[in-house]
N, CA, C and O atoms as CSV, one atom per row, in Angstrom:
chain,resi,resn,atom,element,x,y,z
A,1,UNK,N,N,108.080,76.193,103.262
A,1,UNK,CA,C,106.788,75.573,103.096
A,1,UNK,C,C,106.793,74.835,101.758
A,1,UNK,O,O,107.199,75.389,100.736
A,2,UNK,N,N,106.343,73.599,101.774
A,2,UNK,CA,C,106.282,72.771,100.563
A,2,UNK,C,C,104.828,72.652,100.105
A,2,UNK,O,O,103.942,72.328,100.897
A,3,UNK,N,N,104.595,72.914,98.828
A,3,UNK,CA,C,103.281,72.739,98.211
A,3,UNK,C,C,103.475,71.817,97.005
A,3,UNK,O,O,104.405,72.000,96.221
A,4,UNK,N,N,102.606,70.843,96.865
A,4,UNK,CA,C,102.648,69.930,95.726
A,4,UNK,C,C,101.771,70.533,94.624
A,4,UNK,O,O,100.554,70.637,94.784
A,5,UNK,N,N,102.387,70.927,93.514
A,5,UNK,CA,C,101.656,71.554,92.418
A,5,UNK,C,C,101.671,70.618,91.223
A,5,UNK,O,O,102.725,70.331,90.655
A,6,UNK,N,N,100.490,70.146,90.847
A,6,UNK,CA,C,100.342,69.189,89.738
A,6,UNK,C,C,101.337,68.042,89.870
A,6,UNK,O,O,101.955,67.622,88.892
A,7,UNK,N,N,101.482,67.540,91.105
A,7,UNK,CA,C,102.309,66.369,91.357
A,7,UNK,C,C,103.775,66.645,91.622
A,7,UNK,O,O,104.530,65.708,91.886
A,8,UNK,N,N,104.208,67.900,91.560
A,8,UNK,CA,C,105.613,68.235,91.781
A,8,UNK,C,C,105.757,69.139,92.996
A,8,UNK,O,O,105.007,70.102,93.155
A,9,UNK,N,N,106.722,68.825,93.853
A,9,UNK,CA,C,106.968,69.619,95.055
A,9,UNK,C,C,107.605,70.949,94.690
A,9,UNK,O,O,108.540,71.008,93.892
A,10,UNK,N,N,107.086,72.013,95.287
A,10,UNK,CA,C,107.657,73.357,95.131
A,10,UNK,C,C,107.812,73.953,96.512
A,10,UNK,O,O,106.937,73.795,97.364
A,11,UNK,N,N,108.919,74.637,96.737
A,11,UNK,CA,C,109.158,75.248,98.043
A,11,UNK,C,C,108.914,76.751,97.960
A,11,UNK,O,O,109.341,77.418,97.017
A,12,UNK,N,N,108.219,77.265,98.967
A,12,UNK,CA,C,107.952,78.693,99.083
A,12,UNK,C,C,108.480,79.156,100.435
A,12,UNK,O,O,108.354,78.445,101.431
A,13,UNK,N,N,109.068,80.342,100.471
A,13,UNK,CA,C,109.692,80.848,101.693
A,13,UNK,C,C,108.682,81.266,102.755
A,13,UNK,O,O,108.950,81.151,103.951
A,14,UNK,N,N,107.530,81.747,102.321
A,14,UNK,CA,C,106.525,82.229,103.265
A,14,UNK,C,C,105.154,81.729,102.857
A,14,UNK,O,O,104.960,81.210,101.758
A,15,UNK,N,N,104.209,81.897,103.768
A,15,UNK,CA,C,102.824,81.566,103.446
A,15,UNK,C,C,102.390,82.438,102.276
A,15,UNK,O,O,102.785,83.599,102.169
A,16,UNK,N,N,101.585,81.872,101.416
A,16,UNK,CA,C,101.158,82.605,100.229
A,16,UNK,C,C,99.735,82.221,99.870
A,16,UNK,O,O,99.223,81.186,100.298
A,17,UNK,N,N,99.114,83.067,99.085
A,17,UNK,CA,C,97.759,82.793,98.602
A,17,UNK,C,C,97.842,82.045,97.273
A,17,UNK,O,O,98.905,81.948,96.661
A,18,UNK,N,N,96.717,81.531,96.850
A,18,UNK,CA,C,96.648,80.872,95.553
A,18,UNK,C,C,97.033,81.851,94.452
A,18,UNK,O,O,97.769,81.494,93.532
A,19,UNK,N,N,96.547,83.064,94.539
A,19,UNK,CA,C,96.896,84.102,93.570
A,19,UNK,C,C,98.399,84.383,93.591
A,19,UNK,O,O,99.005,84.589,92.540
A,20,UNK,N,N,99.002,84.391,94.781
A,20,UNK,CA,C,100.438,84.608,94.907
A,20,UNK,C,C,101.246,83.510,94.243
A,20,UNK,O,O,102.271,83.784,93.618
A,21,UNK,N,N,100.797,82.272,94.372
A,21,UNK,CA,C,101.480,81.146,93.730
A,21,UNK,C,C,101.433,81.317,92.212
A,21,UNK,O,O,102.448,81.151,91.535
A,22,UNK,N,N,100.265,81.646,91.684
A,22,UNK,CA,C,100.127,81.824,90.241
A,22,UNK,C,C,101.029,82.940,89.739
A,22,UNK,O,O,101.643,82.821,88.678
A,23,UNK,N,N,101.109,84.010,90.490
A,23,UNK,CA,C,101.965,85.126,90.116
A,23,UNK,C,C,103.439,84.714,90.128
A,23,UNK,O,O,104.186,85.026,89.201
A,24,UNK,N,N,103.847,84.013,91.186
A,24,UNK,CA,C,105.245,83.583,91.298
A,24,UNK,C,C,105.633,82.615,90.189
A,24,UNK,O,O,106.787,82.593,89.761
A,25,UNK,N,N,104.687,81.820,89.725
A,25,UNK,CA,C,104.951,80.853,88.657
A,25,UNK,C,C,104.677,81.434,87.267
A,25,UNK,O,O,104.736,80.712,86.272
A,26,UNK,N,N,104.380,82.724,87.197
A,26,UNK,CA,C,104.065,83.415,85.933
A,26,UNK,C,C,102.888,82.763,85.205
A,26,UNK,O,O,102.914,82.593,83.986
A,27,UNK,N,N,101.865,82.406,85.966
A,27,UNK,CA,C,100.683,81.764,85.396
A,27,UNK,C,C,99.439,82.638,85.482
A,27,UNK,O,O,98.331,82.162,85.234
A,28,UNK,N,N,99.609,83.916,85.831
A,28,UNK,CA,C,98.460,84.825,85.893
A,28,UNK,C,C,97.740,84.830,84.548
A,28,UNK,O,O,98.364,85.019,83.504
A,29,UNK,N,N,96.435,84.624,84.576
A,29,UNK,CA,C,95.638,84.656,83.363
A,29,UNK,C,C,95.692,83.388,82.528
A,29,UNK,O,O,94.984,83.284,81.526
A,30,UNK,N,N,96.513,82.424,82.916
A,30,UNK,CA,C,96.640,81.185,82.144
A,30,UNK,C,C,95.884,80.024,82.775
A,30,UNK,O,O,95.559,79.054,82.091
A,31,UNK,N,N,95.602,80.112,84.063
A,31,UNK,CA,C,94.925,79.029,84.777
A,31,UNK,C,C,93.437,79.324,84.812
A,31,UNK,O,O,93.023,80.432,85.153
A,32,UNK,N,N,92.636,78.331,84.460
A,32,UNK,CA,C,91.192,78.497,84.425
A,32,UNK,C,C,90.503,77.907,85.655
A,32,UNK,O,O,89.426,78.360,86.043
A,33,UNK,N,N,91.121,76.902,86.262
A,33,UNK,CA,C,90.525,76.252,87.428
A,33,UNK,C,C,91.634,75.799,88.361
A,33,UNK,O,O,92.737,75.458,87.931
A,34,UNK,N,N,91.312,75.803,89.662
A,34,UNK,CA,C,92.290,75.383,90.659
A,34,UNK,C,C,91.581,74.599,91.759
A,34,UNK,O,O,90.443,74.896,92.124
A,35,UNK,N,N,92.277,73.599,92.272
A,35,UNK,CA,C,91.755,72.810,93.383
A,35,UNK,C,C,92.872,72.626,94.406
A,35,UNK,O,O,94.020,72.361,94.052
A,36,UNK,N,N,92.518,72.768,95.661
A,36,UNK,CA,C,93.449,72.518,96.747
A,36,UNK,C,C,92.922,71.322,97.516
A,36,UNK,O,O,91.792,71.332,98.006
A,37,UNK,N,N,93.753,70.286,97.619
A,37,UNK,CA,C,93.367,69.054,98.312
A,37,UNK,C,C,92.017,68.539,97.809
A,37,UNK,O,O,91.147,68.149,98.588
A,38,UNK,N,N,91.871,68.551,96.492
A,38,UNK,CA,C,90.693,68.021,95.797
A,38,UNK,C,C,89.437,68.881,95.976
A,38,UNK,O,O,88.337,68.418,95.673
A,39,UNK,N,N,89.571,70.103,96.454
A,39,UNK,CA,C,88.439,71.013,96.600
A,39,UNK,C,C,88.609,72.177,95.635
A,39,UNK,O,O,89.597,72.909,95.698
A,40,UNK,N,N,87.632,72.344,94.736
A,40,UNK,CA,C,87.675,73.433,93.757
A,40,UNK,C,C,87.597,74.770,94.489
A,40,UNK,O,O,86.781,74.949,95.394
A,41,UNK,N,N,88.452,75.702,94.087
A,41,UNK,CA,C,88.464,77.041,94.661
A,41,UNK,C,C,87.954,78.007,93.584
A,41,UNK,O,O,88.497,78.049,92.481
A,42,UNK,N,N,86.932,78.767,93.899
A,42,UNK,CA,C,86.374,79.737,92.947
A,42,UNK,C,C,87.391,80.840,92.687
A,42,UNK,O,O,88.126,81.239,93.590
A,43,UNK,N,N,87.431,81.329,91.460
A,43,UNK,CA,C,88.388,82.373,91.092
A,43,UNK,C,C,88.251,83.616,91.968
A,43,UNK,O,O,89.246,84.290,92.233
A,44,UNK,N,N,87.058,83.927,92.415
A,44,UNK,CA,C,86.854,85.089,93.275
A,44,UNK,C,C,87.593,84.951,94.604
A,44,UNK,O,O,87.859,85.953,95.267
A,45,UNK,N,N,87.927,83.721,95.002
A,45,UNK,CA,C,88.571,83.466,96.291
A,45,UNK,C,C,90.082,83.273,96.192
A,45,UNK,O,O,90.740,83.083,97.215
A,46,UNK,N,N,90.640,83.318,94.998
A,46,UNK,CA,C,92.067,83.036,94.827
A,46,UNK,C,C,92.960,84.005,95.597
A,46,UNK,O,O,94.016,83.605,96.087
A,47,UNK,N,N,92.557,85.271,95.712
A,47,UNK,CA,C,93.392,86.272,96.395
A,47,UNK,C,C,93.377,86.113,97.910
A,47,UNK,O,O,94.285,86.592,98.589
A,48,UNK,N,N,92.362,85.448,98.448
A,48,UNK,CA,C,92.253,85.299,99.899
A,48,UNK,C,C,92.506,83.876,100.387
A,48,UNK,O,O,92.589,83.642,101.593
A,49,UNK,N,N,92.629,82.931,99.470
A,49,UNK,CA,C,92.838,81.522,99.827
A,49,UNK,C,C,94.317,81.286,100.143
A,49,UNK,O,O,95.158,81.269,99.244
A,50,UNK,N,N,94.622,81.106,101.432
A,50,UNK,CA,C,96.010,80.915,101.872
A,50,UNK,C,C,96.339,79.424,101.863
A,50,UNK,O,O,95.603,78.611,102.423
A,51,UNK,N,N,97.448,79.079,101.224
A,51,UNK,CA,C,97.897,77.689,101.172
A,51,UNK,C,C,98.694,77.349,102.422
A,51,UNK,O,O,99.316,78.218,103.034
A,52,UNK,N,N,98.667,76.074,102.792
A,52,UNK,CA,C,99.387,75.590,103.974
A,52,UNK,C,C,100.438,74.575,103.545
A,52,UNK,O,O,100.349,73.984,102.468
A,53,UNK,N,N,101.424,74.385,104.395
A,53,UNK,CA,C,102.481,73.416,104.132
A,53,UNK,C,C,101.863,72.038,103.850
A,53,UNK,O,O,101.031,71.552,104.617
A,54,UNK,N,N,102.274,71.433,102.763
A,54,UNK,CA,C,101.790,70.100,102.408
A,54,UNK,C,C,100.544,70.086,101.546
A,54,UNK,O,O,100.106,69.016,101.124
A,55,UNK,N,N,99.957,71.247,101.273
A,55,UNK,CA,C,98.761,71.279,100.417
A,55,UNK,C,C,99.087,70.736,99.028
A,55,UNK,O,O,100.197,70.897,98.521
A,56,UNK,N,N,98.087,70.087,98.428
A,56,UNK,CA,C,98.194,69.591,97.064
A,56,UNK,C,C,97.345,70.475,96.166
A,56,UNK,O,O,96.121,70.514,96.285
A,57,UNK,N,N,98.012,71.180,95.273
A,57,UNK,CA,C,97.368,72.147,94.396
A,57,UNK,C,C,97.357,71.599,92.978
A,57,UNK,O,O,98.389,71.189,92.447
A,58,UNK,N,N,96.182,71.598,92.379
A,58,UNK,CA,C,96.037,71.192,90.980
A,58,UNK,C,C,95.598,72.413,90.186
A,58,UNK,O,O,94.597,73.049,90.515
A,59,UNK,N,N,96.347,72.736,89.147
A,59,UNK,CA,C,96.050,73.878,88.295
A,59,UNK,C,C,95.692,73.371,86.908
A,59,UNK,O,O,96.410,72.556,86.330
A,60,UNK,N,N,94.577,73.860,86.378
A,60,UNK,CA,C,94.091,73.385,85.085
A,60,UNK,C,C,93.841,74.545,84.141
A,60,UNK,O,O,93.399,75.617,84.555
A,61,UNK,N,N,94.130,74.318,82.870
A,61,UNK,CA,C,93.707,75.247,81.841
A,61,UNK,C,C,92.951,74.429,80.814
A,61,UNK,O,O,93.110,73.210,80.746
A,62,UNK,N,N,92.146,75.078,80.030
A,62,UNK,CA,C,91.323,74.385,79.052
A,62,UNK,C,C,91.878,74.608,77.659
A,62,UNK,O,O,92.242,75.722,77.282
A,63,UNK,N,N,91.932,73.536,76.916
A,63,UNK,CA,C,92.446,73.589,75.559
A,63,UNK,C,C,91.327,73.171,74.617
A,63,UNK,O,O,90.727,72.108,74.776
A,64,UNK,N,N,91.061,74.010,73.651
A,64,UNK,CA,C,90.028,73.690,72.672
A,64,UNK,C,C,90.588,72.791,71.580
A,64,UNK,O,O,91.794,72.768,71.332
A,65,UNK,N,N,89.741,72.093,70.967
A,65,UNK,CA,C,90.185,71.218,69.878
A,65,UNK,C,C,88.982,70.663,69.151
A,65,UNK,O,O,87.834,70.919,69.514
A,66,UNK,N,N,89.259,69.932,68.163
A,66,UNK,CA,C,88.135,69.402,67.428
A,66,UNK,C,C,88.581,68.373,66.541
A,66,UNK,O,O,87.775,67.787,65.819
């Protein structure tokens, strides 16, 4: 299964959840917002949101500055 993450193709062997992707990429606790195919996914739904082949996933974190 191919998922496009922040513009780069990544291959996964099996269907996975958004939370599973973050865990596999060692991004647990680092991502503040996520969108699949331009639709924002609430953090409460990350464990149950199953990604499909060809989905476009955007992962965002917030950086403070001044």
